[in-house]
ROTISE-368219 format. One record per residue: x, y, z of N, C-alpha, C in turn. Coordinates in Angstrom, 1 decimal, padded with zeros to 4 digits. Example, Ala and Ser with C-alpha at 12.3 -4.5 7.8 and 13.67 -1.06 7.14 Angstrom:
BEGIN
+--------+--------+--------+--------+--------+--------+--------+--------+--------+
|    n.X |    n.Y |    n.Z |   ca.X |   ca.Y |   ca.Z |    c.X |    c.Y |    c.Z |
+--------+--------+--------+--------+--------+--------+--------+--------+--------+
|  013.2 | -005.7 |  007.8 |  012.3 | -004.5 |  007.8 |  013.2 | -003.3 |  007.8 |
|  012.8 | -002.2 |  007.1 |  013.7 | -001.1 |  007.1 |  012.9 |  000.0 |  007.9 |
+--------+--------+--------+--------+--------+--------+--------+--------+--------+
# end
This chain:
BEGIN
+--------+--------+--------+--------+--------+--------+--------+--------+--------+
|    n.X |    n.Y |    n.Z |   ca.X |   ca.Y |   ca.Z |    c.X |    c.Y |    c.Z |
+--------+--------+--------+--------+--------+--------+--------+--------+--------+
|  000.8 | -001.4 |  000.1 |  000.1 | -000.3 |  000.1 |  000.9 |  001.2 | -000.3 |
|  000.4 |  002.4 | -000.9 |  001.5 |  003.4 | -000.6 |  000.9 |  004.0 |  000.1 |
|  002.0 |  005.0 |  000.1 |  001.8 |  006.2 |  001.7 |  000.2 |  006.6 |  001.3 |
|  000.0 |  007.2 |  000.1 | -001.2 |  008.2 | -000.1 | -002.5 |  007.1 |  000.5 |
| -002.5 |  006.1 | -000.2 | -003.8 |  005.0 |  000.1 | -003.3 |  004.9 |  002.0 |
| -002.6 |  005.0 |  002.4 | -002.4 |  004.6 |  003.8 | -002.9 |  005.6 |  004.4 |
| -002.7 |  007.1 |  004.4 | -003.3 |  007.9 |  004.6 | -004.9 |  008.2 |  004.3 |
| -005.0 |  007.8 |  003.2 | -007.1 |  008.2 |  002.7 | -007.7 |  007.0 |  003.8 |
| -007.0 |  005.5 |  004.2 | -007.5 |  004.6 |  004.6 | -007.8 |  004.8 |  006.5 |
| -006.4 |  006.0 |  006.3 | -006.5 |  006.3 |  008.0 | -007.7 |  007.4 |  008.2 |
| -007.7 |  008.4 |  007.4 | -008.5 |  009.6 |  007.6 | -010.2 |  008.9 |  007.6 |
| -010.1 |  008.1 |  006.6 | -011.4 |  007.4 |  006.2 | -012.0 |  006.5 |  007.5 |
| -011.0 |  005.9 |  008.1 | -011.2 |  005.0 |  009.9 | -011.6 |  006.1 |  010.3 |
| -010.6 |  007.4 |  011.2 | -011.1 |  007.9 |  011.9 | -012.8 |  008.9 |  011.7 |
| -012.8 |  009.0 |  010.4 | -014.5 |  009.7 |  010.1 | -015.2 |  008.6 |  010.3 |
| -015.1 |  007.2 |  009.7 | -016.5 |  006.6 |  010.3 | -016.7 |  005.6 |  011.5 |
| -015.0 |  006.0 |  012.5 | -015.6 |  005.7 |  013.9 | -015.8 |  006.6 |  014.7 |
| -016.4 |  007.8 |  014.3 | -016.5 |  009.1 |  014.5 | -015.3 |  009.9 |  015.5 |
| -014.3 |  009.9 |  015.4 | -013.1 |  010.5 |  016.0 | -013.1 |  011.9 |  014.9 |
| -013.7 |  012.0 |  013.9 | -013.9 |  013.1 |  013.5 | -015.3 |  013.2 |  012.9 |
| -016.0 |  014.3 |  012.9 | -017.8 |  014.2 |  012.7 | -017.7 |  015.2 |  011.2 |
| -018.9 |  015.4 |  010.6 | -019.3 |  016.0 |  009.7 | -019.4 |  017.6 |  010.3 |
| -018.7 |  018.5 |  010.1 | -018.4 |  020.0 |  010.9 | -017.2 |  020.1 |  011.3 |
| -016.1 |  019.0 |  011.3 | -015.1 |  019.4 |  012.5 | -013.9 |  019.7 |  011.2 |
| -012.9 |  020.4 |  011.4 | -012.5 |  020.4 |  010.8 | -011.0 |  019.7 |  011.3 |
| -010.5 |  019.4 |  010.0 | -009.2 |  018.7 |  010.5 | -007.8 |  019.4 |  011.1 |
| -007.0 |  018.7 |  011.6 | -005.8 |  019.1 |  012.2 | -005.1 |  019.9 |  010.7 |
| -004.0 |  020.8 |  011.5 | -003.5 |  021.2 |  010.1 | -002.2 |  020.4 |  009.2 |
| -002.1 |  021.0 |  008.4 | -000.6 |  020.0 |  007.7 |  000.0 |  019.4 |  008.2 |
|  000.6 |  020.5 |  009.1 |  001.9 |  019.9 |  009.9 |  001.6 |  019.2 |  010.9 |
|  000.5 |  019.3 |  011.7 | -000.1 |  018.1 |  012.6 | -000.4 |  017.0 |  012.2 |
| -000.9 |  016.9 |  011.2 | -001.1 |  015.6 |  010.3 | -000.1 |  014.9 |  009.5 |
|  000.9 |  015.7 |  009.1 |  002.0 |  015.2 |  008.4 |  003.2 |  014.2 |  009.4 |
|  002.9 |  014.9 |  010.8 |  003.7 |  014.8 |  012.2 |  003.4 |  013.0 |  013.1 |
|  001.8 |  013.3 |  012.9 |  001.0 |  012.7 |  013.4 |  001.0 |  011.3 |  012.5 |
|  001.0 |  011.4 |  011.3 |  000.7 |  010.2 |  010.4 |  002.2 |  009.7 |  009.4 |
|  003.1 |  010.4 |  010.0 |  004.6 |  010.5 |  009.1 |  004.6 |  010.0 |  007.6 |
|  004.2 |  011.0 |  007.4 |  004.0 |  011.5 |  005.8 |  004.4 |  012.6 |  005.4 |
|  004.9 |  012.9 |  003.8 |  005.2 |  014.0 |  003.4 |  003.7 |  014.9 |  003.2 |
|  004.5 |  016.2 |  003.5 |  002.8 |  017.1 |  003.0 |  002.4 |  016.9 |  001.6 |
|  003.3 |  016.6 |  000.5 |  002.8 |  016.0 | -000.8 |  001.8 |  015.3 | -000.5 |
|  002.3 |  013.7 |  000.1 |  001.3 |  012.8 | -000.1 | -000.2 |  012.9 |  000.8 |
|  000.3 |  014.1 |  001.9 | -000.9 |  014.7 |  002.7 | -002.0 |  014.8 |  001.6 |
| -001.0 |  015.9 |  001.1 | -002.2 |  016.7 |  000.2 | -002.9 |  015.9 | -001.2 |
| -002.2 |  015.2 | -001.4 | -002.6 |  014.1 | -002.3 | -004.1 |  013.3 | -002.1 |
| -003.4 |  012.6 | -001.1 | -004.8 |  012.1 |  000.0 | -006.0 |  012.6 |  000.2 |
| -005.6 |  014.3 |  000.6 | -006.9 |  015.4 |  000.6 | -007.9 |  015.2 | -000.4 |
| -007.1 |  015.3 | -001.5 | -007.7 |  015.6 | -003.1 | -008.7 |  014.7 | -003.8 |
| -008.1 |  012.9 | -003.2 | -008.6 |  012.0 | -003.3 | -010.2 |  012.2 | -002.6 |
| -009.9 |  012.4 | -001.1 | -011.3 |  012.5 | -000.7 | -011.8 |  013.7 | -000.3 |
| -011.9 |  014.3 | -000.9 | -012.5 |  016.0 | -001.2 | -013.2 |  015.2 | -002.8 |
| -012.6 |  014.6 | -003.5 | -013.1 |  014.2 | -004.9 | -014.2 |  013.4 | -004.0 |
| -014.4 |  012.1 | -003.8 | -015.1 |  011.2 | -002.9 | -016.0 |  011.9 | -002.3 |
| -015.8 |  012.8 | -001.6 | -017.3 |  014.1 | -000.9 | -016.9 |  013.7 |  000.3 |
| -016.0 |  013.2 |  000.8 | -015.3 |  013.4 |  002.3 | -015.5 |  014.4 |  003.1 |
| -014.5 |  015.3 |  002.2 | -013.8 |  015.9 |  003.1 | -014.2 |  017.7 |  001.9 |
| -014.4 |  018.9 |  002.3 | -014.0 |  020.2 |  001.9 | -013.1 |  021.2 |  002.0 |
| -012.7 |  021.6 |  001.1 | -011.2 |  022.3 |  001.5 | -012.3 |  023.9 |  001.7 |
| -012.2 |  024.7 |  002.3 | -012.5 |  026.0 |  002.3 | -010.9 |  027.0 |  002.6 |
| -010.7 |  027.7 |  001.2 | -009.6 |  028.7 |  001.7 | -009.5 |  029.5 |  002.8 |
| -008.3 |  029.4 |  002.7 | -008.3 |  030.3 |  004.1 | -008.2 |  030.0 |  005.5 |
| -009.3 |  028.5 |  005.3 | -009.9 |  028.2 |  006.9 | -009.6 |  027.1 |  007.2 |
| -009.2 |  026.3 |  006.3 | -009.1 |  024.5 |  006.3 | -009.4 |  023.4 |  005.7 |
| -009.4 |  022.5 |  006.3 | -010.0 |  020.7 |  005.4 | -011.0 |  020.7 |  006.6 |
| -012.2 |  020.8 |  006.1 | -013.3 |  020.0 |  007.0 | -014.3 |  018.6 |  006.3 |
| -014.4 |  017.8 |  007.5 | -015.3 |  016.9 |  007.0 | -016.9 |  017.3 |  006.9 |
| -017.6 |  016.6 |  005.7 | -018.8 |  017.2 |  005.8 | -019.4 |  015.3 |  005.3 |
| -019.2 |  014.9 |  005.4 | -020.0 |  013.6 |  005.1 | -018.9 |  012.4 |  005.9 |
| -020.0 |  011.1 |  006.1 | -019.4 |  010.1 |  006.9 | -019.3 |  008.8 |  005.7 |
| -020.2 |  009.0 |  004.5 | -020.1 |  007.7 |  003.9 | -020.1 |  008.1 |  002.5 |
| -019.3 |  007.5 |  001.6 | -019.1 |  007.6 |  000.3 | -020.4 |  007.5 | -000.6 |
| -020.5 |  005.9 |  000.0 | -021.6 |  005.5 | -000.8 | -023.2 |  006.8 | -000.7 |
| -023.3 |  007.2 |  000.1 | -024.2 |  007.9 |  000.4 | -024.1 |  009.4 | -000.3 |
| -023.0 |  009.7 | -000.6 | -022.1 |  010.8 | -001.3 | -023.1 |  011.0 | -002.5 |
| -022.4 |  009.6 | -003.3 | -022.7 |  008.9 | -004.5 | -024.2 |  008.8 | -004.9 |
| -024.7 |  008.5 | -003.7 | -026.4 |  008.4 | -004.5 | -027.0 |  009.9 | -003.9 |
| -026.7 |  010.4 | -003.7 | -026.9 |  012.1 | -003.3 | -026.3 |  012.3 | -004.7 |
| -025.5 |  012.7 | -005.2 | -025.1 |  013.1 | -006.0 | -025.7 |  012.5 | -007.4 |
| -026.1 |  011.1 | -007.2 | -027.1 |  010.4 | -008.5 | -028.6 |  011.3 | -008.2 |
| -028.7 |  011.2 | -007.2 | -030.7 |  011.8 | -007.4 | -030.2 |  013.1 | -007.3 |
| -029.5 |  014.3 | -007.2 | -029.9 |  015.6 | -007.4 | -030.0 |  015.7 | -008.9 |
| -028.9 |  014.7 | -010.0 | -028.7 |  014.9 | -011.0 | -030.1 |  014.3 | -011.7 |
| -031.0 |  013.6 | -011.1 | -031.9 |  012.9 | -011.9 | -033.3 |  013.8 | -012.3 |
| -033.9 |  012.6 | -013.6 | -035.0 |  013.6 | -014.1 | -036.3 |  013.9 | -013.0 |
| -036.8 |  014.5 | -013.3 | -038.4 |  015.0 | -011.8 | -039.0 |  013.4 | -012.5 |
| -039.1 |  013.3 | -013.3 | -039.9 |  011.8 | -013.8 | -039.7 |  010.5 | -013.1 |
| -038.1 |  010.9 | -013.2 | -037.4 |  009.6 | -012.3 | -037.7 |  009.5 | -010.9 |
| -037.3 |  011.0 | -009.9 | -037.8 |  010.8 | -009.0 | -038.8 |  010.7 | -008.7 |
| -040.1 |  010.8 | -009.0 | -041.4 |  010.9 | -009.0 | -041.4 |  009.3 | -009.3 |
| -041.4 |  008.8 | -009.8 | -041.3 |  006.9 | -010.2 | -040.9 |  006.0 | -008.8 |
| -039.6 |  007.1 | -008.2 | -039.1 |  006.4 | -007.0 | -039.9 |  006.4 | -005.9 |
| -040.6 |  007.6 | -006.0 | -041.3 |  008.2 | -005.0 | -042.1 |  007.1 | -004.6 |
| -042.9 |  007.2 | -006.0 | -044.2 |  005.9 | -006.0 | -043.8 |  004.9 | -005.5 |
| -043.2 |  004.1 | -005.9 | -042.2 |  003.1 | -005.2 | -042.5 |  003.1 | -003.5 |
| -041.5 |  004.3 | -003.5 | -041.6 |  004.1 | -001.9 | -043.1 |  004.4 | -000.9 |
| -043.8 |  005.0 | -001.6 | -044.8 |  005.5 | -000.9 | -046.2 |  004.1 | -001.1 |
| -045.7 |  003.2 | -002.2 | -046.6 |  002.2 | -001.9 | -046.2 |  001.1 | -001.2 |
| -044.9 |  001.6 | -000.3 | -044.0 |  000.6 |  000.6 | -045.0 |  001.5 |  002.1 |
| -044.6 |  002.7 |  002.3 | -044.1 |  003.4 |  003.0 | -046.1 |  003.9 |  003.7 |
| -047.0 |  004.2 |  002.8 | -048.3 |  004.3 |  003.1 | -049.0 |  003.3 |  004.2 |
| -049.2 |  002.0 |  002.8 | -050.1 |  001.1 |  004.1 | -048.9 |  000.7 |  005.2 |
| -048.2 |  000.5 |  005.3 | -047.3 |  000.3 |  006.5 | -047.7 |  001.7 |  008.0 |
| -047.4 |  002.8 |  007.4 | -048.2 |  004.1 |  008.2 | -049.3 |  003.9 |  008.4 |
| -050.5 |  003.3 |  007.9 | -051.9 |  003.0 |  008.2 | -052.4 |  001.7 |  009.2 |
| -051.0 |  001.4 |  009.5 | -051.2 | -000.2 |  010.0 | -050.5 |  000.1 |  011.1 |
| -049.3 |  001.1 |  011.5 | -048.6 |  001.5 |  012.4 | -048.5 |  003.0 |  012.7 |
| -049.4 |  003.8 |  012.6 | -049.2 |  005.0 |  013.1 | -049.9 |  005.3 |  014.8 |
| -049.0 |  005.9 |  015.2 | -049.5 |  006.1 |  016.3 | -050.7 |  007.5 |  016.6 |
| -050.8 |  008.1 |  017.8 | -051.5 |  008.7 |  018.2 | -050.7 |  010.1 |  017.9 |
| -048.6 |  010.1 |  018.3 | -048.3 |  011.4 |  018.2 | -048.0 |  011.5 |  016.4 |
| -048.2 |  010.7 |  015.8 | -048.3 |  010.4 |  014.5 | -049.1 |  011.4 |  013.9 |
| -050.2 |  010.9 |  013.4 | -051.3 |  011.8 |  013.9 | -051.1 |  013.4 |  014.0 |
| -050.6 |  013.7 |  015.3 | -050.4 |  014.7 |  015.3 | -049.3 |  015.9 |  014.6 |
| -048.2 |  015.0 |  014.3 | -047.6 |  015.5 |  013.1 | -048.3 |  015.3 |  011.6 |
| -048.9 |  014.7 |  011.3 | -049.5 |  014.8 |  009.9 | -050.3 |  015.7 |  010.1 |
| -051.3 |  016.2 |  011.3 | -052.3 |  017.4 |  011.3 | -051.6 |  018.5 |  011.5 |
| -050.5 |  018.7 |  012.0 | -050.0 |  020.2 |  012.1 | -049.6 |  020.4 |  011.0 |
| -048.9 |  019.3 |  010.1 | -048.0 |  020.0 |  008.9 | -049.2 |  020.2 |  007.7 |
| -050.7 |  018.5 |  007.5 | -051.7 |  019.5 |  006.6 | -052.2 |  021.2 |  007.1 |
| -052.3 |  021.3 |  008.7 | -052.8 |  022.5 |  009.0 | -052.0 |  023.9 |  008.7 |
| -050.7 |  023.4 |  008.5 | -049.2 |  024.5 |  008.1 | -049.4 |  024.7 |  006.6 |
| -050.0 |  023.4 |  005.8 | -050.1 |  023.5 |  004.4 | -051.1 |  024.5 |  003.9 |
| -052.0 |  023.9 |  004.9 | -053.3 |  024.9 |  004.2 | -053.0 |  026.6 |  004.5 |
| -052.9 |  026.7 |  005.6 | -052.5 |  028.2 |  005.4 | -051.7 |  028.9 |  004.7 |
| -050.4 |  028.3 |  004.8 | -049.7 |  029.1 |  003.8 | -050.1 |  029.0 |  002.6 |
| -051.2 |  028.4 |  001.9 | -051.5 |  028.3 |  000.3 | -052.7 |  029.4 |  000.4 |
| -053.5 |  029.7 |  001.7 | -054.2 |  030.2 |  002.1 | -053.5 |  031.9 |  001.9 |
| -052.3 |  031.7 |  002.5 | -051.4 |  033.1 |  002.6 | -050.8 |  033.2 |  001.2 |
| -050.5 |  032.7 |  000.4 | -049.7 |  032.7 | -000.8 | -048.2 |  032.2 | -000.4 |
| -047.9 |  031.9 |  000.6 | -046.5 |  031.6 |  001.1 | -045.8 |  030.8 |  000.5 |
| -045.2 |  030.4 | -001.0 | -044.7 |  029.4 | -001.6 | -044.2 |  028.4 | -000.7 |
| -042.9 |  029.2 | -000.1 | -041.6 |  028.3 |  000.3 | -042.3 |  027.9 |  001.5 |
| -043.3 |  028.4 |  002.4 | -044.1 |  027.9 |  003.6 | -044.8 |  026.6 |  003.2 |
| -045.5 |  026.9 |  002.1 | -046.2 |  025.4 |  001.7 | -045.4 |  024.6 |  001.1 |
| -044.4 |  024.7 |  000.7 | -043.5 |  023.5 |  000.0 | -043.1 |  023.3 |  001.5 |
| -042.6 |  023.5 |  002.5 | -042.2 |  023.1 |  003.5 | -043.3 |  022.3 |  003.9 |
| -044.5 |  022.7 |  004.4 | -045.3 |  022.0 |  005.4 | -045.6 |  020.8 |  004.4 |
| -046.0 |  021.1 |  002.9 | -046.1 |  019.7 |  002.0 | -044.8 |  018.4 |  002.7 |
| -043.6 |  018.8 |  002.2 | -042.3 |  017.9 |  002.2 | -042.8 |  017.5 |  003.7 |
| -043.1 |  018.5 |  004.8 | -043.2 |  018.0 |  006.1 | -044.4 |  016.7 |  006.5 |
| -045.4 |  017.0 |  006.0 | -046.7 |  016.2 |  005.8 | -046.1 |  015.1 |  005.2 |
| -045.8 |  014.7 |  004.4 | -045.4 |  013.6 |  003.7 | -044.0 |  012.7 |  004.0 |
| -043.1 |  013.2 |  004.8 | -042.2 |  013.1 |  005.7 | -042.5 |  012.5 |  007.1 |
| -043.7 |  012.9 |  007.6 | -044.4 |  012.2 |  008.7 | -045.1 |  011.4 |  008.3 |
| -046.2 |  011.0 |  007.2 | -046.3 |  009.7 |  006.8 | -045.4 |  008.9 |  006.6 |
| -043.7 |  009.1 |  006.0 | -043.0 |  008.0 |  005.9 | -042.7 |  007.0 |  007.6 |
| -042.5 |  008.3 |  008.3 | -042.0 |  008.3 |  009.6 | -042.8 |  007.5 |  010.5 |
| -044.1 |  007.4 |  009.6 | -045.4 |  006.6 |  010.7 | -045.2 |  005.4 |  010.4 |
| -044.7 |  005.2 |  009.5 | -044.3 |  003.5 |  009.0 | -043.3 |  002.5 |  009.5 |
| -042.5 |  003.5 |  010.7 | -041.9 |  003.3 |  011.6 | -040.7 |  001.7 |  010.8 |
| -040.4 |  002.5 |  009.8 | -039.8 |  001.7 |  009.0 | -038.3 |  002.1 |  008.8 |
| -037.1 |  002.0 |  009.0 | -035.8 |  003.1 |  009.6 | -035.3 |  003.3 |  008.0 |
| -035.3 |  002.4 |  007.3 | -034.9 |  002.0 |  006.2 | -035.8 |  003.2 |  005.2 |
| -037.4 |  002.9 |  005.0 | -037.8 |  003.5 |  004.3 | -037.8 |  005.5 |  004.8 |
| -038.0 |  005.5 |  005.7 | -037.6 |  006.9 |  006.1 | -036.5 |  007.6 |  005.9 |
| -035.6 |  007.0 |  005.9 | -034.0 |  007.4 |  005.3 | -034.2 |  007.3 |  003.8 |
| -034.6 |  006.5 |  002.9 | -034.6 |  006.8 |  001.5 | -035.4 |  007.2 |  001.2 |
| -036.4 |  008.3 |  002.2 | -037.5 |  009.0 |  001.8 | -036.9 |  010.5 |  002.0 |
| -036.4 |  010.4 |  003.3 | -035.3 |  011.8 |  003.3 | -034.1 |  012.2 |  002.4 |
| -033.7 |  011.0 |  001.7 | -032.8 |  011.3 |  000.9 | -033.3 |  012.1 | -000.5 |
| -034.5 |  011.9 | -000.6 | -035.5 |  012.6 | -002.0 | -036.2 |  013.7 | -001.9 |
| -035.6 |  014.5 | -000.6 | -036.2 |  015.7 |  000.0 | -036.3 |  016.8 | -001.3 |
| -034.7 |  017.3 | -001.6 | -034.4 |  018.0 | -001.8 | -035.3 |  018.1 | -003.7 |
| -034.9 |  016.7 | -004.4 | -035.8 |  016.6 | -005.8 | -037.4 |  016.6 | -005.9 |
| -038.0 |  016.6 | -004.6 | -039.3 |  016.5 | -004.1 | -039.4 |  018.2 | -003.9 |
| -038.8 |  018.9 | -003.2 | -039.1 |  020.3 | -003.3 | -039.2 |  020.8 | -004.7 |
| -038.2 |  020.2 | -005.7 | -038.2 |  021.1 | -007.3 | -039.4 |  020.3 | -007.9 |
| -040.3 |  019.8 | -007.2 | -041.1 |  019.2 | -008.0 | -042.7 |  020.3 | -008.0 |
| -042.1 |  021.0 | -006.4 | -043.5 |  021.3 | -005.9 | -043.7 |  022.6 | -006.1 |
| -042.5 |  023.3 | -007.1 | -042.9 |  024.5 | -007.3 | -044.0 |  025.4 | -008.0 |
| -044.7 |  024.5 | -008.7 | -045.9 |  024.5 | -009.4 | -047.4 |  024.4 | -008.7 |
| -047.2 |  023.6 | -007.3 | -048.1 |  022.6 | -006.7 | -048.8 |  024.2 | -005.7 |
| -048.9 |  025.2 | -005.8 | -049.4 |  025.8 | -005.1 | -051.0 |  025.6 | -004.4 |
| -051.3 |  025.6 | -003.5 | -052.6 |  025.3 | -002.8 | -053.0 |  023.6 | -003.8 |
| -052.8 |  023.0 | -004.5 | -053.0 |  021.8 | -005.2 | -053.2 |  020.8 | -004.3 |
| -054.0 |  020.1 | -004.2 | -054.5 |  018.4 | -003.3 | -054.8 |  018.6 | -002.4 |
| -055.2 |  020.4 | -001.8 | -055.5 |  019.8 | -000.4 | -056.7 |  019.0 |  000.2 |
| -057.6 |  018.6 | -001.0 | -058.8 |  017.1 | -000.8 | -057.9 |  016.0 | -000.7 |
| -057.3 |  015.8 | -001.4 | -056.4 |  014.8 | -001.5 | -055.7 |  014.2 | -000.3 |
| -054.8 |  015.6 |  000.2 | -054.4 |  015.3 |  000.9 | -054.7 |  015.0 |  002.5 |
| -055.9 |  016.1 |  002.6 | -056.5 |  015.6 |  003.7 | -057.5 |  014.3 |  003.9 |
| -057.8 |  013.8 |  002.5 | -058.0 |  012.2 |  002.5 | -057.1 |  011.5 |  002.5 |
| -056.4 |  012.1 |  002.7 | -055.3 |  010.7 |  002.8 | -054.5 |  010.5 |  004.2 |
| -055.3 |  011.5 |  005.0 | -054.7 |  011.8 |  006.5 | -055.8 |  010.9 |  007.2 |
| -057.2 |  011.1 |  006.6 | -058.3 |  010.5 |  007.0 | -057.9 |  008.6 |  006.9 |
| -057.6 |  008.4 |  005.8 | -057.5 |  007.4 |  005.6 | -056.2 |  006.6 |  006.6 |
| -055.2 |  007.1 |  006.9 | -054.5 |  006.6 |  007.6 | -055.1 |  006.5 |  009.0 |
| -055.5 |  007.6 |  009.8 | -056.0 |  007.4 |  010.9 | -057.3 |  006.6 |  011.3 |
| -058.0 |  005.8 |  010.0 | -059.0 |  005.2 |  010.1 | -057.9 |  003.7 |  009.8 |
| -056.9 |  003.6 |  009.5 | -056.0 |  002.4 |  008.9 | -056.9 |  001.8 |  007.5 |
| -056.9 |  002.6 |  006.8 | -057.6 |  002.2 |  005.8 | -056.3 |  001.9 |  004.2 |
| -055.4 |  001.0 |  004.9 | -054.6 |  000.5 |  003.8 | -054.6 |  000.7 |  002.3 |
| -055.3 | -000.1 |  002.0 | -056.1 |  000.1 |  000.6 | -056.5 |  001.8 |  000.1 |
| -057.4 |  002.3 |  000.6 | -057.8 |  003.7 |  000.6 | -056.5 |  005.0 |  000.7 |
| -055.8 |  004.3 |  001.8 | -054.7 |  005.3 |  001.8 | -053.3 |  005.2 |  000.8 |
| -053.4 |  003.8 |  000.1 | -052.2 |  003.9 | -000.4 | -053.0 |  004.6 | -001.9 |
| -053.9 |  004.3 | -002.2 | -054.5 |  004.7 | -003.9 | -054.6 |  006.6 | -003.6 |
| -054.7 |  006.7 | -002.5 | -054.7 |  008.6 | -002.5 | -053.0 |  008.7 | -002.7 |
| -052.2 |  008.2 | -002.0 | -050.9 |  008.4 | -001.5 | -050.5 |  008.7 | -003.7 |
| -051.2 |  007.2 | -004.0 | -050.1 |  007.3 | -005.4 | -051.1 |  008.2 | -006.4 |
| -052.2 |  008.9 | -006.2 | -053.0 |  009.6 | -007.0 | -052.2 |  010.7 | -006.7 |
| -051.9 |  011.2 | -006.1 | -051.1 |  012.7 | -005.3 | -050.0 |  012.8 | -006.2 |
| -049.0 |  011.2 | -006.1 | -047.7 |  011.3 | -006.9 | -048.2 |  011.8 | -008.4 |
| -049.3 |  010.9 | -008.8 | -049.3 |  010.9 | -010.2 | -050.2 |  012.5 | -010.9 |
| -050.5 |  013.1 | -010.1 | -050.8 |  014.4 | -010.3 | -049.2 |  015.4 | -010.8 |
| -048.4 |  015.1 | -010.0 | -047.2 |  015.7 | -010.5 | -046.9 |  015.3 | -011.0 |
| -046.7 |  014.2 | -012.3 | -045.9 |  013.8 | -013.1 | -046.2 |  014.6 | -014.0 |
| -044.9 |  015.0 | -014.7 | -045.4 |  015.8 | -016.0 | -046.0 |  015.3 | -017.3 |
| -047.3 |  015.8 | -018.0 | -047.8 |  015.4 | -018.6 | -046.9 |  014.7 | -020.1 |
| -047.0 |  013.3 | -020.4 | -046.4 |  012.7 | -021.4 | -046.5 |  013.2 | -022.9 |
| -045.7 |  013.7 | -023.8 | -045.7 |  014.2 | -024.8 | -045.9 |  013.3 | -026.0 |
| -046.7 |  013.2 | -027.1 | -047.0 |  012.3 | -028.4 | -045.6 |  012.1 | -028.4 |
+--------+--------+--------+--------+--------+--------+--------+--------+--------+
# end
């Protein structure tokens, strides 16, 4: 293993094990070269590789910071950000088909409270014409649906799509109020089939029209 590869592995290990966490600034070059026993050239090459992979970021005049823990998650995030809206919505349809019936079965009173609060905020924002608040409330409502599934993997996958979901809501101000209210009621009464149909109908309404 080369000196550069050894440094990459060591920095990656310290990040994975929580010795450095996102937001932490790495020690100075002088400190790292001394503690790791390598040259500045090897350290800089290793740092460049980790910046490229998404674990580190260099802030000019300030230092090198940890910005992520998992390179696979960074790669997925980049892929999601570059995906077409239609592809994102197709994935969301699949996630909703899994998360919504689970939410209808597993939801708690606390889950219903979170859903109700987000839904009320959504309605108030629509009436006030506040697009940013409307989008935030809409995202919070659907995230609350995912959280009501009590499936951690589904929740994480849903959260990873929040930014592209946001992009798809730019022209949705005030739309779907009845459908969202009906979805809430279906989850409240544990109607798995009805809730799933409503959730998929909401996604279908967001999809761009097909061109011949």
